[in-house]
N, C-alpha and C positions, 0 to 999 in steps of 0.2 A: 366615464367611471371605470377604474382601473380593473384589470382582468383578476379574478380569482383563481388561485393557483392550488393544485394538489401536488404530493409527491408519494408517489405509490412505492412503498418500500422504504422503512425508516433505520435501514442499517446506517453504515458509516456515511455513504453518500446521500441518502435521501434525508435523514435527520440534519446533516449539515446544509443541504440545500433549502430545507423546508424553513429553518431557523434562520439563514441568511436572507432569503427573500422577504420573510416576514420583518426582518430589520430593515430592509428597502422601502418597506410600507405597503407591502401587498397583502392582503388576506391570504391565509395558507392553510390548508387542511393536510396532514401527513396521515398516510394510511398505512397499516400493516395488518398481517394476519395473527400476528404473534400479541396476544391481550397483554401479556405481562411487560413486553417493551412499550405497548402504546401507554400501558399505566404508569410506567417508570418516566417516559419522555412528558405525559401529561401532569406528573409532579415536579417537573423541573431537574429531572435526575438523569443525567446523560449514561447511556450503558457502555460507553467506551472513553478512552482518553484522548482528548482532542485539546490542546492549549486554546483558550480564548473562547471556546464555542459554549460552554456551560452558561456564561451571563447573558449571551445573545438568545440561547434557547428561553430561559427565564425572563428576558426582557420582552420577547415575542408572546410569551404566555400571559405576563402581566398586562399586557397592551390588549389583548383579547384579537390581536392579529393572527395568533397560532393557535391551533387545535389540533387533536389526532383522534383517530378513529379506526374502527375495524370493519366499518361497512362501506362496501364497494356502491351501494346504493345512495348514501350520504355522499360521497365522493364525487359521484357522478353529477348528482344534483347541485353540488356545491360549486364544481369547478368549470373555469372556462379554458383554462391550460394545464393538462395533466402530464406531470413529469414521471416517466417510468425510471425508478431508481434501483431496481431489483439486482441480486447478484448474478452472475453468471461463471460458477467456479468450473474448474476442471473436472471432466467426467472421471468417474472411478476407474482406474485401469487404462484409460485411454489419455490422449493429449488434447483431445477435442474439448470444446467450451460445453457445458451444459446449459443450454437456454431453457429449461423445462419452468424454471421461476418466472421468465419472461413471458413465455406462452401463457402460463397460466394467469399471469396478470392480465394479459390483454383479453383472454377468454372470460375473466370476471367483469373486468371492465366494460366492454364493448356492449353487452346487450342491454347495460345500463344507460347507455347514451343516446338520449332520446331528442337531445338538441344539438345544434352545430357547437363545435369545439375543435381544439386542437391537442392531439397527444405528441408529447416529446419525449422520445428515447434518449437516455443520458447513458444507459449501461453499455459496458464494452463487449461488442458481438462479434460473430463471424461475418465479412461481408457478404452482403445479401439479405441479411436479416430484415434489415427495415422494409426493402421491397416486399417481402414475404408478409411483414405485419402489417404494412398499410393495406395491402388487398384484403387481408383478414378482417381489419377493423371495418372496412365497407361492408364485408359481408355479413357481420355478426352484429353491427351497430342499427337499431331503430332508424337513428337519424342518416345513415347510408352515406351519401356523398358530402354530408355536412360535416363529417368527422375526417378530420385531416392529420396526416403524421409528419413531423419534423425529427431530425436526428442530430442531437446536439451533445456530442462525446463530451464526457468530464475528462479533467486534466489535475485532479487534485492530488497533492502531496501529503501524506500523512504527517501531522505536526505544523503544516502550513495550510490546513484546509480552509480556514476562514480567509485568510488573505487569497488563496488561489479562486475562491468563490465570488468575493466581494471585488477583487482588483486581478481578474485573470489576464495571462499575458496574451491571450487571444481566445476569440469566440467562433467557433466553426459551427455553420448551420448547413444541414443537408435538407434540401426541400425540393418538392415539385411542383408548388404552386406559389403565386405572389401572394396569395391570402396567409400561407404560411409564414412567409419570410417577413410579411407586413407585422403580424401578431409579435413574432419573436423580437424584431427590431424596437417593438414598443416595450417588450417585457423587460429587455435589456437595454433600455434607454440612457439611464444614468451611466452604465459602464462604458458605452459606446460616446456618450458626451464626454468622458474622461480621455477618450482617446484609443481605447481599447481597439486592437486591429480585430476586424470582421471578415472571415471567408465564407462566402456563401456557394455551395456547391451541390452535388448530387448526392443522393443516399450514398452510393457505394463508396465515393471518396470520403465523405465524412467519418463513415465506418472505418476506413483504413488509416485515417489521420492517427487515431488513438492507438491503434495496435503497431503503426509504424513508428510511431515516436516511442513507444516502450521496447520495440526491437533494437532502435538505434542506440536508447540509453543502455540497454543490457549488453550490447555489443562493447561500447565504450567501456564499461565496467569490467567485462571479461577481457578486454585487450590488455589492460593495464595489470590485470591479474595474470594474463598468461605471460607477460613480461616478467612479473614477479617469480614466475616458474623459472624463466631464462636466467634472472638475476642470479638466484639461488644457487644455480648449477655454475655460474660464471664467476661468483663471489662478488657480485656487485651489488648496488644498493639502488632498490627500485622507488625508494623515496625521493631521492635525489633525481633519477630519470624523469620520474613524474614531473618534479619542479621544472626541470629543462624543457620537457616537453610542453608544459603550460604556458611557456612565453612565446610559442608559435600560435601566431592568431587563427590559423586554419584549424587547430586541434584545441586551444584552450584548456584551462584547467579543471572545470567542473565536471564533477563524477570521474575524475581521473585519479581517484583515491586508492591506491592497491589495499586490499585487505581480506576479508572473509568473504565477500561477494553479496550477492543481493538474496531477497527473500520477500516476505509479505504476500498479500493477496493479490497482486497485480501482477509484477513483472515475470514470475515463473509460469503462471497458467497463461497469461496473455501471450508470451512467445510461443508455447507449446500449442496453443490454440490457433496461432497464426501459421504455424508449420502444417498443422492438421488441414486448415482450410486450404492453405497452397495445394496440397495434395489433391483435394477434392477437386480443386480448379484446373488440375492437370499441368501446374507450375511448382511442383515441390522442389526441383532444382535451384528455383530462384531463392529458396529460404534454406538451403541446406546447410549454409553456414551457421545459423541458429542452433543446429544439433551441436556444434563444437562451441559456441557460447554458452549453451546450457550445461556442456560438459565440463568446461573450464571452471565454471561457477560452482559446481558440485565438487570439483577436486580440491577447491580451497578447504572445504570443511575436512576432508581427509587428511589434507597436510596439516591443517590444525591440530588435529588428534594426533599426528605423528611428532610434531615439534614438542607437544606437551609431554609425550612418551618418553622423547629424548632427554628431556630436562629431569625426569624423576628415574632415569637409569635403565629404561628400556622396558618396564611394565609397570601397569597400573595397579596391579595386587596389592592389597594393603597401602595404597596412597590415598590421601585426602587431598580433593581438588577443588579449589574456589573458582566458580564461574561468575563472572561480572557481567550481566545483561542476560535478558531471555527475549525481550522484544526483537523483532527483526531490524529494527531502527531506534533510535532516540527520539523521545518526545512522542512515543505511541505504546499502546498497550498492546498491539497487534503481533501475536505469535504465530500466525501462519507461516507456514515454510520458514520459520526462523532458523538461521544458520547457527545462532547462538545455543538454542535450546536443543538443536539436532546434534551438534558437538558434545553438548552437556550429556544427552543420553547416550552416545556412542562411548564416551569416556566411562559412563556409569556401567554399561553393559559389558565393559573390558575390565571391570574388577574395581574400580575406584569408589571411594564415598564422594560423592559430588554435592557440593551446597552451592545454590544459585541465590543471588539478589539482583532484583531489579527495581527501580523506582516507581514503575507503574503497572507492569505486567505480571505481578506475582500471583494474583487470583487466577488468571488465564493459565499461567503456567503450571500451577498446582493442579488446575482442573485436568489437563492434559498429561501432565507427567506427576502423578501423584508419588511416584516411587523414588523421585528425587528428593534432598532435602534442600529446605529454603531458609535462608538467614534474614535477621531482621534489619541488617545493614551490609555494607561493603566489608566493615570491620568484621562483623559477626561472621561473614561468609567466609572470611578468609582466615580465621581461627585455626590454627595449628597446620594449615595447608602446607602440602610439598610443592605446590606451584599454584599461581592464581594466573586465570585467563581472563583477558578484558575481550569481549565478544560483542558488545554493544557501547558505542562511544558516547554515552551520558555524560554531560558537563561533569556531575560529581565524582566521575569515576576518572575523567582526564585529569581533574584538580586534586585529586587524591595525593596526600602527602607521603612519598615512598618511606620516609624514616616512621612515621606513625605506623603505616600498615606492615613495616618490617619486623615492629615489634611484637605483633600478633601471630605472625605465620612461623611455621616450623623450618621452612627453608626459603630464602629470598630469591625463588625463581618466578620470572612473570614472562608470559607469552602475550604481546600485543597484537590482537586479530585485525585491529583496525588501524595500525601505524597511527594512534592518536597521543601517545605518551611521549614526553621528552626524554630519550634514550640516554642522553648523558646525565641526567638528573638522577634517572633510576640507576644507572651503573654507579654514579659517585655515591649512592646509597647503600653500595653493596650488593645490588641485584644482579642476578645473570639475567639478561634481557634479550629475549627473542622478539622477531617479528616476521611476518610472511615476506619474503623478498628482499630481505636484508641480511648483512653478515653477522 
């Protein structure tokens, strides 16, 4: 008989994992303390934007394999394998990760565990967390040693979460018992049968895989953006530099795209938490380079503001600025630490009238920055603008007709914050085109 699964926490990670595992044929119960979120999910209404996920959610509900609850008692009674999917945000005023939601989840679940089961952590955590939680589960659960823990870090990319869940590029398992490994191999049997690589390791290594991967990715993004700073000073073209580097097999072209830098709910807080944990372990010098990675990333936002100010004559007072993009990346409505929204807010604070448009993130942006104006479309946002800023590279922005857009703006000034537009096409249409790291 197949294992019955729970997903504890139904945010981006938990809702995706629950729906996709139900689609693989498992009976799944999703849990959250937010009753409103549970009601929406139970109605087949996804609380966030993720391409392709809502039909899978509804298919699971209609099949009866997927349900949602707010009861830890019900979840404990239902599940054989409990996936912990709660968030670990950055602590306010600190670099360290806030694991209070994780601890609260374990403390609520453990006293209800009266029979043998496996708890699986998927959240991104400081190294050492799994060992601590494994001991806490045994201490608090009535089933004692019958409750085992595995650590199975997630590697979801927003916009590609369904693909990354159902067809991951690797599965990492941190375990300390053969029983935990056996259960996880059975849960992921269909993926392993497709040839997905499996790495079985200890708790600490499994925790480090996710943070190390994010640190490497952030470093690669900030490297090319550091080169953009040099290119601007030397009157070189970072786009052509990036292309030339991409042909080197040791480097590759993925995530070597110069632009406004990274944001979102993972990379910024994860590299900061990694630095904080390294300091606690007494090896802070090993990750000191990540401070500069973070600094380079934040400087891109300031430089974007500078470029826009230069195009409007040195001051934003009395200017109208169109901002295309609010989400931190395309195919997402996530505005957490969004470079686009940060730039929009900064320019507004400096005296400009800023109008924002994003295909998916308008509701979230309005909630966080109600002081900004919002357009109904890219053309609406650009009406009478002195400068247009492309800050999130949605396809519909990349495909904009520069002639059509040019008819609604006051001045044909554009700053391409993602190096996504065809500069020759826009210049041929009479636009003053600028981009980070390019002449």
